[in-house]
DRENROBA-226484 format. One record per residue (C-alpha): residue number from 1; chain; x, y, z. Coordinates in nm, 2 decimals. Layout:
% residues N
+-----+-----+--------+--------+--------+
: seq : mol :     c1 :     c2 :     c3 :
+-----+-----+--------+--------+--------+
: NUM :   A :      X :      Y :      Z :
...
+-----+-----+--------+--------+--------+
% end
This chain:
% residues 94
+-----+-----+--------+--------+--------+
: seq : mol :     c1 :     c2 :     c3 :
+-----+-----+--------+--------+--------+
:   1 :   A :   1.53 :  -2.10 :  -2.30 :
:   2 :   A :   1.53 :  -1.78 :  -2.10 :
:   3 :   A :   1.84 :  -1.61 :  -2.25 :
:   4 :   A :   2.13 :  -1.67 :  -2.48 :
:   5 :   A :   2.49 :  -1.59 :  -2.47 :
:   6 :   A :   2.62 :  -1.46 :  -2.80 :
:   7 :   A :   2.97 :  -1.61 :  -2.86 :
:   8 :   A :   3.02 :  -1.48 :  -3.21 :
:   9 :   A :   2.89 :  -1.20 :  -3.41 :
:  10 :   A :   2.75 :  -0.87 :  -3.28 :
:  11 :   A :   2.43 :  -0.71 :  -3.16 :
:  12 :   A :   2.31 :  -0.39 :  -3.31 :
:  13 :   A :   2.08 :  -0.16 :  -3.11 :
:  14 :   A :   1.90 :   0.14 :  -3.24 :
:  15 :   A :   1.82 :   0.41 :  -2.98 :
:  16 :   A :   1.50 :   0.60 :  -3.06 :
:  17 :   A :   1.48 :   0.83 :  -2.76 :
:  18 :   A :   1.70 :   1.01 :  -2.52 :
:  19 :   A :   1.73 :   0.88 :  -2.17 :
:  20 :   A :   1.53 :   1.17 :  -2.02 :
:  21 :   A :   1.24 :   1.10 :  -2.26 :
:  22 :   A :   1.16 :   0.74 :  -2.15 :
:  23 :   A :   0.85 :   0.63 :  -1.96 :
:  24 :   A :   1.07 :   0.52 :  -1.67 :
:  25 :   A :   1.24 :   0.87 :  -1.64 :
:  26 :   A :   0.89 :   1.04 :  -1.65 :
:  27 :   A :   0.77 :   0.81 :  -1.37 :
:  28 :   A :   1.08 :   0.89 :  -1.16 :
:  29 :   A :   1.02 :   1.27 :  -1.22 :
:  30 :   A :   0.65 :   1.24 :  -1.12 :
:  31 :   A :   0.75 :   1.05 :  -0.80 :
:  32 :   A :   1.01 :   1.30 :  -0.71 :
:  33 :   A :   0.77 :   1.59 :  -0.77 :
:  34 :   A :   0.50 :   1.42 :  -0.55 :
:  35 :   A :   0.76 :   1.38 :  -0.28 :
:  36 :   A :   0.84 :   1.76 :  -0.29 :
:  37 :   A :   0.48 :   1.86 :  -0.28 :
:  38 :   A :   0.38 :   1.66 :   0.02 :
:  39 :   A :   0.15 :   1.84 :   0.28 :
:  40 :   A :   0.27 :   1.92 :   0.63 :
:  41 :   A :   0.03 :   1.65 :   0.76 :
:  42 :   A :   0.19 :   1.39 :   0.52 :
:  43 :   A :   0.54 :   1.48 :   0.63 :
:  44 :   A :   0.44 :   1.46 :   0.99 :
:  45 :   A :   0.29 :   1.11 :   0.94 :
:  46 :   A :   0.60 :   0.99 :   0.76 :
:  47 :   A :   0.82 :   1.11 :   1.05 :
:  48 :   A :   0.58 :   0.98 :   1.31 :
:  49 :   A :   0.56 :   0.63 :   1.15 :
:  50 :   A :   0.94 :   0.60 :   1.14 :
:  51 :   A :   0.94 :   0.59 :   1.52 :
:  52 :   A :   0.59 :   0.45 :   1.59 :
:  53 :   A :   0.63 :   0.12 :   1.41 :
:  54 :   A :   0.96 :   0.02 :   1.58 :
:  55 :   A :   0.81 :   0.12 :   1.91 :
:  56 :   A :   0.51 :  -0.11 :   1.87 :
:  57 :   A :   0.74 :  -0.40 :   1.78 :
:  58 :   A :   0.95 :  -0.33 :   2.09 :
:  59 :   A :   0.64 :  -0.31 :   2.30 :
:  60 :   A :   0.52 :  -0.64 :   2.18 :
:  61 :   A :   0.86 :  -0.80 :   2.26 :
:  62 :   A :   0.84 :  -0.65 :   2.61 :
:  63 :   A :   0.49 :  -0.80 :   2.65 :
:  64 :   A :   0.64 :  -1.14 :   2.59 :
:  65 :   A :   0.98 :  -1.10 :   2.78 :
:  66 :   A :   0.88 :  -0.91 :   3.10 :
:  67 :   A :   0.60 :  -1.13 :   3.22 :
:  68 :   A :   0.76 :  -1.45 :   3.12 :
:  69 :   A :   1.12 :  -1.41 :   3.23 :
:  70 :   A :   1.08 :  -1.16 :   3.52 :
:  71 :   A :   0.75 :  -1.27 :   3.68 :
:  72 :   A :   0.76 :  -1.64 :   3.56 :
:  73 :   A :   0.42 :  -1.63 :   3.39 :
:  74 :   A :   0.31 :  -1.85 :   3.10 :
:  75 :   A :   0.51 :  -1.78 :   2.79 :
:  76 :   A :   0.24 :  -1.90 :   2.55 :
:  77 :   A :  -0.03 :  -1.67 :   2.71 :
:  78 :   A :   0.19 :  -1.36 :   2.68 :
:  79 :   A :   0.32 :  -1.46 :   2.34 :
:  80 :   A :  -0.04 :  -1.47 :   2.23 :
:  81 :   A :  -0.10 :  -1.13 :   2.38 :
:  82 :   A :   0.19 :  -0.98 :   2.20 :
:  83 :   A :   0.06 :  -1.13 :   1.87 :
:  84 :   A :  -0.28 :  -0.97 :   1.94 :
:  85 :   A :  -0.11 :  -0.64 :   2.00 :
:  86 :   A :   0.07 :  -0.66 :   1.66 :
:  87 :   A :  -0.25 :  -0.78 :   1.48 :
:  88 :   A :  -0.44 :  -0.48 :   1.63 :
:  89 :   A :  -0.16 :  -0.25 :   1.52 :
:  90 :   A :  -0.15 :  -0.39 :   1.17 :
:  91 :   A :  -0.54 :  -0.36 :   1.14 :
:  92 :   A :  -0.52 :   0.00 :   1.26 :
:  93 :   A :  -0.24 :   0.09 :   1.03 :
:  94 :   A :  -0.44 :   0.00 :   0.72 :
+-----+-----+--------+--------+--------+
% end
């Protein structure tokens, strides 16, 4: 049984710490502090990746659509090339 619904009686809970003293609140504070202390390079990379990733995906879609539907070339060949582009992007990103 994963849980139980209490139909009668009551549940008594004893609180031992304030909400700002919990482990979770400390983790949230540390993450917020780390975000504020990012270097200029890290901020630039964050902004750059926001546009770069969608651009690569759009480019991969164009690699499939343009040769196939405009020039009448093989869909499977250009789909494969688009997948290669995404795999290379993924390998480069990590």
